[in-house]
C-alpha positions as CSV (number, residue, x, y, z in Angstrom):
1,M,-36.9,168.6,154.1
2,I,-35.8,165.1,153.3
3,P,-35.4,162.9,156.4
4,T,-32.4,160.6,157.0
5,F,-32.6,157.2,155.5
6,D,-33.4,154.4,158.0
7,Q,-31.4,151.2,158.7
8,H,-33.0,149.6,155.6
9,R,-31.7,152.5,153.4
10,L,-35.3,153.8,153.0
11,L,-37.0,157.0,153.8
12,P,-39.0,156.4,156.9
13,P,-42.8,156.6,156.5
14,F,-42.8,159.1,159.4
15,V,-40.3,160.8,161.6
16,G,-40.7,160.5,165.4
17,S,-41.3,157.8,167.9
18,S,-45.0,157.3,167.0
19,P,-47.2,158.4,164.2
20,M,-49.8,159.3,166.9
21,L,-47.5,162.1,168.3
22,G,-47.9,164.4,165.3
23,P,-44.6,163.7,163.5
24,R,-43.6,164.7,160.0
25,C,-45.1,162.1,157.6
26,S,-44.6,161.1,154.1
27,P,-44.9,162.6,151.5
28,Y,-42.0,164.8,152.6
29,A,-42.0,168.3,151.0
30,C,-38.7,169.2,149.4
31,T,-37.2,171.3,146.7
32,M,-35.7,170.0,143.5
33,E,-32.3,171.3,144.7
34,E,-32.7,169.2,147.9
35,L,-33.7,166.2,145.8
36,V,-30.6,166.6,143.6
37,E,-28.3,167.2,146.6
38,R,-29.5,164.1,148.5
39,L,-30.3,161.6,145.8
40,C,-28.1,162.3,142.8
41,F,-24.9,160.6,144.1
42,T,-24.1,158.5,141.0
43,P,-24.0,159.3,137.2
44,R,-27.1,157.2,136.6
45,R,-29.1,159.1,139.3
46,R,-27.9,162.4,137.7
47,E,-29.1,161.2,134.3
48,I,-32.5,160.2,135.8
49,A,-32.8,163.6,137.5
50,E,-32.0,165.4,134.2
51,G,-34.9,163.4,132.6
52,L,-37.2,164.4,135.5
53,I,-36.3,168.1,135.1
54,Q,-37.0,167.8,131.3
55,Y,-40.3,166.0,132.1
56,R,-41.3,168.9,134.4
57,A,-40.4,171.4,131.7
58,E,-42.6,169.6,129.2
59,L,-45.5,169.6,131.7
60,R,-45.0,173.2,132.5
61,A,-44.9,174.1,128.8
62,V,-48.5,172.8,128.4
63,G,-49.7,174.7,131.5
64,M,-49.6,171.9,134.1
65,T,-48.8,172.9,137.7
66,G,-49.5,171.2,141.0
67,R,-47.6,168.7,143.2
68,Q,-45.6,165.7,142.3
69,W,-44.8,162.7,144.4
70,I,-41.3,161.3,143.7
71,C,-41.3,157.6,144.4
72,G,-39.8,154.2,143.7
73,S,-36.3,153.0,144.0
74,F,-35.0,156.4,143.1
75,V,-35.8,157.6,146.7
76,E,-34.0,154.6,148.2
77,R,-30.3,154.5,149.1
78,R,-29.6,151.0,147.7
79,E,-26.7,149.4,146.1
80,A,-28.4,148.7,142.7
81,E,-29.0,151.7,140.4
82,P,-32.6,152.7,139.8
83,N,-33.9,152.3,136.3
84,D,-36.1,155.3,136.4
85,V,-38.0,157.6,138.8
86,D,-41.7,157.1,139.5
87,V,-43.7,160.3,139.5
88,V,-47.4,161.0,140.3
89,T,-48.5,164.5,139.3
90,F,-51.5,165.9,141.0
91,H,-52.7,168.7,138.8
92,A,-55.8,170.9,138.1
93,L,-56.4,171.0,134.3
94,S,-59.8,171.2,132.8
95,A,-61.1,168.4,130.6
96,E,-60.6,170.8,127.6
97,D,-56.9,171.4,128.5
98,E,-56.4,167.6,128.8
99,E,-57.9,167.1,125.4
100,R,-55.7,169.9,124.0
101,I,-52.6,168.3,125.5
102,D,-53.5,164.9,124.2
103,A,-53.9,166.2,120.7
104,A,-50.6,168.3,120.8
105,Q,-48.4,166.0,122.9
106,P,-50.0,162.6,123.5
107,E,-46.6,161.2,124.7
108,L,-47.0,163.2,127.9
109,W,-49.9,160.9,129.0
110,R,-48.2,157.7,128.0
111,H,-46.0,156.6,131.0
112,Q,-44.1,154.0,128.9
113,E,-43.1,156.7,126.5
114,T,-41.9,159.1,129.2
115,K,-40.1,156.2,130.7
116,R,-38.3,155.4,127.5
117,R,-37.5,159.1,126.6
118,L,-36.9,160.6,130.0
119,L,-36.5,157.8,132.5
120,V,-39.7,159.0,134.2
121,D,-42.5,156.6,134.9
122,G,-45.2,159.3,135.1
123,Y,-48.8,159.1,136.3
124,Y,-51.5,161.7,136.9
125,V,-54.3,162.6,139.2
126,N,-56.6,165.4,138.0
127,L,-57.9,167.4,140.9
128,T,-60.4,169.3,138.7
129,T,-62.2,166.6,136.8
130,A,-62.2,163.9,139.5
131,S,-64.7,164.0,142.3
132,P,-63.3,164.4,145.9
133,E,-64.0,160.7,146.5
134,E,-62.0,159.8,143.4
135,V,-59.1,162.1,144.4
136,V,-59.0,160.3,147.8
137,E,-59.1,156.9,146.2
138,Q,-56.3,157.8,143.8
139,A,-54.1,159.3,146.6
140,V,-54.6,156.1,148.6
141,Y,-53.9,153.9,145.6
142,W,-50.6,155.7,144.7
143,S,-49.6,155.9,148.4
144,G,-50.1,152.2,148.7
145,M,-48.4,151.5,145.4
146,F,-45.2,153.5,146.0
147,G,-45.3,153.6,149.8
148,H,-43.5,150.3,150.2
149,Q,-40.4,148.6,148.9
150,R,-41.2,146.2,146.1
151,N,-39.1,143.3,147.1
152,T,-39.4,143.4,150.9
153,L,-42.8,145.2,151.3
154,R,-41.3,147.5,153.9
155,W,-43.2,150.7,154.3
156,K,-41.2,153.7,153.2
157,G,-41.6,157.4,152.5
158,V,-41.9,159.4,149.3
159,L,-41.0,162.9,148.4
160,Q,-43.2,165.8,147.2
161,V,-42.1,168.6,145.0
162,T,-44.1,171.6,143.7
163,L,-44.5,171.9,140.0
164,S,-44.9,175.6,139.6
165,A,-45.3,177.8,136.5
166,E,-41.9,179.2,137.1
167,A,-38.9,177.0,136.2
168,T,-36.4,178.8,138.6
169,E,-36.1,175.9,141.0
170,D,-35.5,173.4,138.1
171,V,-32.9,175.7,136.5
172,Q,-31.0,175.8,139.8
173,A,-31.3,172.0,140.2
174,L,-30.0,171.4,136.7
175,A,-27.1,173.7,137.3
176,Q,-26.4,171.8,140.5
177,L,-26.4,168.5,138.5
178,K,-23.8,169.9,136.1
179,E,-21.4,170.8,138.9
180,P,-18.7,168.3,139.7
181,R,-19.7,166.2,142.8
182,R,-17.8,166.9,146.0
């Protein structure tokens, strides 16, 4: 569930009076449908979400599943339109699968290319080939990188969606994007 934006128009880093009282914390698990419902309130945001859904389809097509952190200005409720959506994909591919994907679709690994084509600034953390220490280091890095607003340095929350082998959720979210806004 996506929490309410705070007074700074950001997702809070935690919900509750104190992080010590066991509140819900970022990253907040949500569905693609919830993401579309809450964040796609302008034509530009809808365009970015369509690119995100296409990106997920391309990852799914090469066998990638896992969790994705949805970050950046796309998860803020600010006046200026976001340029893209930042996405960190935590996946469990073998080194051989990564090599196969790199040979067949190298653009998937190049975040500048996915940014240009799909408006997705995509990054990856491989849960299979990295050591547990490296996974923790990467999670801390990406949390620090995207867990604050760039211009004010205010801490903020990020969203987490599941990238499953089934596209049902994305199909429903895409249909939702095509509906006229209420």
